[in-house]
C-alpha positions in Angstrom: 6.7 132.7 105.8 8.3 130.0 104.2 11.5 130.6 102.0 11.0 129.9 97.8 13.2 127.2 96.5 15.9 128.7 94.4 14.9 126.4 91.8 11.6 127.3 91.7 12.2 130.8 91.9 14.3 129.8 88.4 11.0 128.1 86.7 9.4 130.9 87.2 11.9 133.2 86.1 12.0 131.0 82.5 8.5 131.0 82.5 7.9 134.5 83.0 11.1 135.6 80.0 10.3 132.6 77.7 6.3 133.2 77.4 6.0 129.7 76.9 2.5 128.3 77.7 0.7 131.4 76.9 -1.9 131.2 74.7 -2.3 132.7 71.1 -5.1 134.9 70.0 -5.2 135.9 66.4 -8.2 137.9 66.2 -7.0 141.3 68.2 -9.5 144.3 66.8 -8.2 146.5 69.2 -4.4 146.3 68.1 -2.6 147.7 64.7 -0.7 145.2 64.3 -3.8 142.8 63.1 -5.0 145.2 60.5 -2.0 145.7 59.3 -1.5 142.2 58.9 -5.0 141.8 57.7 -4.2 144.3 54.8 -0.8 142.7 53.8 -2.3 139.3 53.5 -5.5 141.2 51.7 -3.5 143.1 49.5 -1.3 140.2 48.7 -4.1 137.9 48.0 -5.7 140.8 45.3 -2.4 141.0 43.8 -2.1 137.4 43.5 -5.3 136.9 42.0 -4.8 139.4 39.4 -1.4 137.7 38.6 -3.0 134.3 38.0 -6.5 135.6 37.0 -6.1 136.4 33.3 -4.3 133.0 32.2 -5.9 131.0 35.1 -8.1 128.9 33.2 -5.7 127.9 30.3 -2.6 127.5 32.9 -4.4 125.2 35.4 -3.0 121.5 34.5 0.7 123.8 35.3 -1.2 125.8 38.3 -2.3 122.4 39.5 0.7 120.8 39.1 2.7 122.9 40.9 0.4 123.4 43.9 0.2 119.5 44.6 4.3 119.3 44.2 5.0 121.8 46.1 2.1 121.4 48.9 4.0 117.8 48.9 7.0 119.2 49.2 6.0 120.9 52.6 5.3 118.0 54.2 9.3 117.0 55.2 9.8 120.8 55.8 7.2 120.9 58.2 8.6 117.4 59.9 11.7 119.2 60.3 11.0 122.1 62.0 8.4 120.7 63.9 11.2 118.6 65.0 13.1 121.7 65.8 10.6 123.9 67.5 10.7 122.1 70.5 12.5 124.5 73.0 9.3 126.5 74.6 8.0 125.5 71.3 5.8 128.4 69.9 2.2 127.2 69.1 1.1 126.0 65.4 -1.5 128.6 64.6 1.3 131.1 65.4 3.5 129.5 63.0 1.2 129.5 60.7 0.3 133.0 60.7 4.0 133.4 60.1 3.7 131.1 57.4 0.6 133.4 55.4 2.4 136.4 55.3 5.7 134.7 54.1 3.2 133.4 51.2 0.6 135.7 50.5 1.7 139.3 51.8 5.8 139.4 51.6 6.2 137.9 47.8 2.6 139.7 46.5 2.2 142.6 48.6 5.7 143.9 48.6 8.1 141.6 46.7 6.5 141.8 43.5 6.2 145.8 43.5 9.1 146.7 45.2 11.5 144.4 42.8 10.2 146.1 39.9 10.8 149.7 41.2 14.1 148.8 42.6 15.1 146.8 39.4 14.5 149.8 37.0 16.8 152.0 39.5 19.4 149.8 38.8 19.2 150.1 35.0 19.0 153.7 34.6 21.9 153.6 37.1 24.0 151.4 35.7 22.2 150.3 32.5 20.8 147.1 31.0 24.1 144.8 30.9 24.9 145.7 34.8 21.0 145.2 35.9 20.7 142.1 34.2 23.7 140.9 35.7 23.2 142.0 39.2 20.0 143.5 39.5 18.4 140.3 41.0 20.8 140.2 43.7 21.3 143.8 44.3 17.3 144.0 44.8 15.6 140.6 46.3 17.8 140.8 49.6 16.5 144.1 50.2 13.2 144.2 49.7 12.7 140.2 50.0 14.0 140.1 53.4 12.8 142.8 55.6 9.5 142.0 53.5 9.1 138.9 55.3 10.6 140.0 58.8 7.9 142.6 59.4 5.8 139.8 59.4 8.1 138.6 62.4 7.6 142.2 63.8 3.5 141.9 63.1 3.9 138.7 65.1 5.8 140.5 68.3 2.8 142.7 68.0 0.2 140.1 68.2 1.8 137.9 70.8 4.4 140.2 73.0 4.6 137.5 75.5 5.1 134.6 73.0 7.9 135.9 70.8 11.2 136.8 73.0 14.0 135.1 71.8 16.2 135.0 68.7 15.3 131.1 68.8 11.8 132.3 68.6 12.8 134.3 65.5 14.8 131.3 63.9 11.8 129.6 64.1 8.7 131.9 63.1 11.5 133.0 60.3 11.6 129.7 58.9 8.2 129.4 58.4 7.8 132.7 56.9 10.6 132.1 54.6 9.0 128.6 53.6 5.6 130.4 52.5 7.0 132.4 50.7 9.8 129.6 49.2 6.5 127.6 48.2 4.2 130.9 46.7 7.2 131.9 45.0 8.1 128.1 43.4 4.7 128.0 41.8 4.8 131.4 40.8 7.4 130.2 38.7 5.4 127.1 37.9 3.1 129.7 36.3 5.7 131.4 34.8 7.4 128.6 32.7 4.2 127.3 31.4 3.5 130.8 30.1 7.1 130.9 28.5 6.4 127.5 26.8 2.7 128.6 25.7 1.2 126.6 27.8 3.3 123.8 26.1 3.5 120.1 28.2 2.5 122.0 31.5 2.8 119.2 33.9 6.3 118.7 32.7 7.2 122.0 32.9 5.9 122.2 36.6 7.9 118.6 36.8 11.2 120.5 35.9 9.9 123.4 37.8 9.8 121.3 41.3 13.1 119.5 40.4 15.4 122.6 40.4 13.5 124.6 42.4 12.6 122.0 44.9 16.8 121.1 45.3 17.4 124.9 45.7 15.2 125.2 48.5 17.2 123.4 50.9 19.3 126.7 50.9 16.8 129.2 49.7 14.3 131.3 51.7 13.7 129.4 54.5 17.2 129.9 55.3 17.4 133.2 54.6 14.8 134.1 57.0 15.7 132.4 60.2 18.9 133.5 59.9 18.1 136.7 59.1 15.1 136.8 62.0 17.0 135.5 64.7 19.3 138.2 63.9 17.3 141.2 64.0 15.6 139.4 67.3 19.3 139.8 68.8 19.2 143.6 67.9 15.5 143.8 69.7 16.8 142.1 72.8 13.9 140.8 73.7 14.5 138.6 76.4 17.5 140.3 77.7 19.7 138.6 75.3 20.7 141.7 73.3 23.7 141.3 70.7 23.3 144.4 68.4 26.6 143.7 66.8 25.8 140.0 66.3 22.2 140.4 65.3 23.5 143.2 62.4 26.2 140.6 61.4 23.9 137.7 60.9 21.2 140.0 59.1 23.6 141.0 56.7 25.2 137.6 56.1 21.3 136.6 55.5 21.6 139.1 53.3 25.0 138.5 51.4 23.7 135.0 50.9 20.5 136.1 49.1 23.1 138.1 46.7 25.2 134.5 46.1 22.6 132.8 45.2 20.7 135.2 43.2 24.1 136.7 41.2 25.6 133.1 41.2 25.7 133.7 37.6 27.6 137.2 37.6 30.2 136.2 40.4 31.1 133.3 38.2 31.6 135.3 35.1 30.3 132.6 33.0 32.8 130.2 33.8 32.9 126.7 35.1 32.6 128.0 38.5 29.0 128.4 37.8 28.2 124.6 38.3 30.7 124.7 41.5 29.2 127.2 43.0 25.8 126.3 43.9 27.3 123.1 45.9 30.1 125.5 47.6 27.7 128.2 48.6 25.4 125.6 49.9 27.8 124.2 52.0 28.9 127.1 53.4 25.1 128.5 54.5 24.1 125.6 56.1 27.4 125.4 58.3 26.0 128.9 59.4 22.6 128.1 59.6 23.8 125.2 62.4 25.7 127.8 63.9 23.6 130.4 64.6 20.9 127.5 65.2 23.1 126.8 68.1 23.7 130.1 69.1 20.2 131.2 69.2 19.1 128.0 71.2 21.7 128.6 73.9 19.3 130.6 76.2 16.0 128.6 75.2 18.3 125.7 76.2 19.2 127.2 79.9 14.7 128.1 80.0 14.5 124.2 79.6 16.4 123.5 82.5 15.1 125.8 84.8 11.9 124.9 84.2 13.0 120.8 84.6 14.9 121.8 87.9 12.5 121.3 90.5 11.3 117.9 88.6 14.8 116.6 88.9 15.1 118.1 93.1 11.9 115.8 93.8 13.6 113.0 91.7 10.9 113.0 88.4 13.7 114.1 86.3 17.0 112.6 86.3 20.4 115.1 85.1 21.1 113.0 82.3 17.5 113.0 81.0 17.4 117.3 81.3 20.6 117.2 79.4 18.8 115.3 76.5 15.8 117.5 76.7 17.7 120.5 76.8 21.1 119.7 74.7 22.2 119.3 71.4 22.0 116.3 68.9 25.1 114.8 70.9 23.7 115.2 74.1 20.7 113.0 72.8 22.9 110.6 71.5 25.1 110.4 74.3 21.9 109.9 76.5 21.0 107.1 73.9 24.1 105.1 74.3 23.7 105.3 78.0 20.1 103.8 78.0 21.1 101.0 75.5 17.7 101.8 73.9 16.7 104.2 71.1 13.4 104.0 71.3 13.0 104.4 75.1 15.5 107.3 74.9 13.0 109.3 72.4 10.1 108.4 74.6 11.5 109.8 77.5 12.8 112.9 76.1 9.5 113.7 74.6 7.8 112.7 78.0 10.2 115.4 79.6 9.0 118.0 76.8 5.5 117.7 77.6 6.1 117.8 81.1 8.1 120.5 81.0 5.4 122.0 78.4 2.4 121.5 80.9 4.7 123.5 84.1 4.5 126.4 81.6 1.0 126.3 80.7 -0.2 125.8 84.6 2.2 128.7 84.9 4.5 126.5 87.6 1.5 125.2 89.4 0.6 121.0 89.8 -2.7 121.1 87.4 -3.9 117.9 86.4 -2.0 118.3 83.4 1.4 118.2 85.0 0.5 115.7 87.3 -0.6 113.3 84.1 3.1 114.5 82.5 4.9 113.8 85.5 3.2 110.6 86.1 3.6 109.2 82.5 7.3 110.4 82.9 8.0 108.3 85.7 6.2 105.1 84.1 8.4 105.2 81.2 11.7 105.7 84.0 10.7 103.0 85.6 9.5 100.7 82.2 12.2 97.8 81.4 
């Protein structure tokens, strides 16, 4: 009986733990998570139609402007998230499922009714002035973050082998939050047009787009990415259970949401209100990248294990493995080593494609693996 090389055993374990290469099927009639998802999206869609339905015809210019502007706003976001969805990448259909939950179910099925109910409680408990100052920050981080995170829980039910790590939670959470963000922004466009009684509707939608688009850099996509990464650490589905880290990460996301919604009350109406957005934004982005680095640590190890047999066979060199499984500084170092940005980029992409084909083939030598391997060898030998 031939012994299996250590590198091959590590590769098989990485494929098993990561779930990379597993197919995703949305239609699962025998899965309770599928029906809960449909209930949430269906209920949210009905609420959304009722909300917009009464004045949709009159406010069509504002709605059309909002949809077009924030549709274009999606493009750079999707490109950015595609770039980060590179370690044991999630299927696009699964990410789209999360986006739809975040855009329809979380805001319209959960947040709208729940926010209204909790705001009325704050008004009764602390008075109308207290509710006006602090109600939004004490309400949205609870209802909205948990409402979005429910989408992640349902995706675990729909794709338990695919949604395993904190990095999975980070990427899926970002897509869920992005869906919430875009649909909420269109809602703000509509509300802005109604407040102006339909005057200058496209101008109103453009103003909302500029303000909300700039604020969106540190808004729901960021909150949900951090919150969902924390939730996955708590759940520990891939052996990386870190309950304290996960709880603190989730609380941090909720705190960021609180500070953003109650910025005026925190500043006390002083000049700080003009400075706080930039200070909070810098802190949030620093926290985001810190969570991302920690969440990607396990995924980067899986990537190295997936490619380890290819290093042994000479298809991939150690420097390329460092680049494809590393951080930005590792890719920058690799570019300097090759003295060619384009060749380094193509090699990193080819190595990532090879790892993906290996995962799809469950470690076997499939036609896809052979093609990806030959392409990588060709690129390495090219001048």
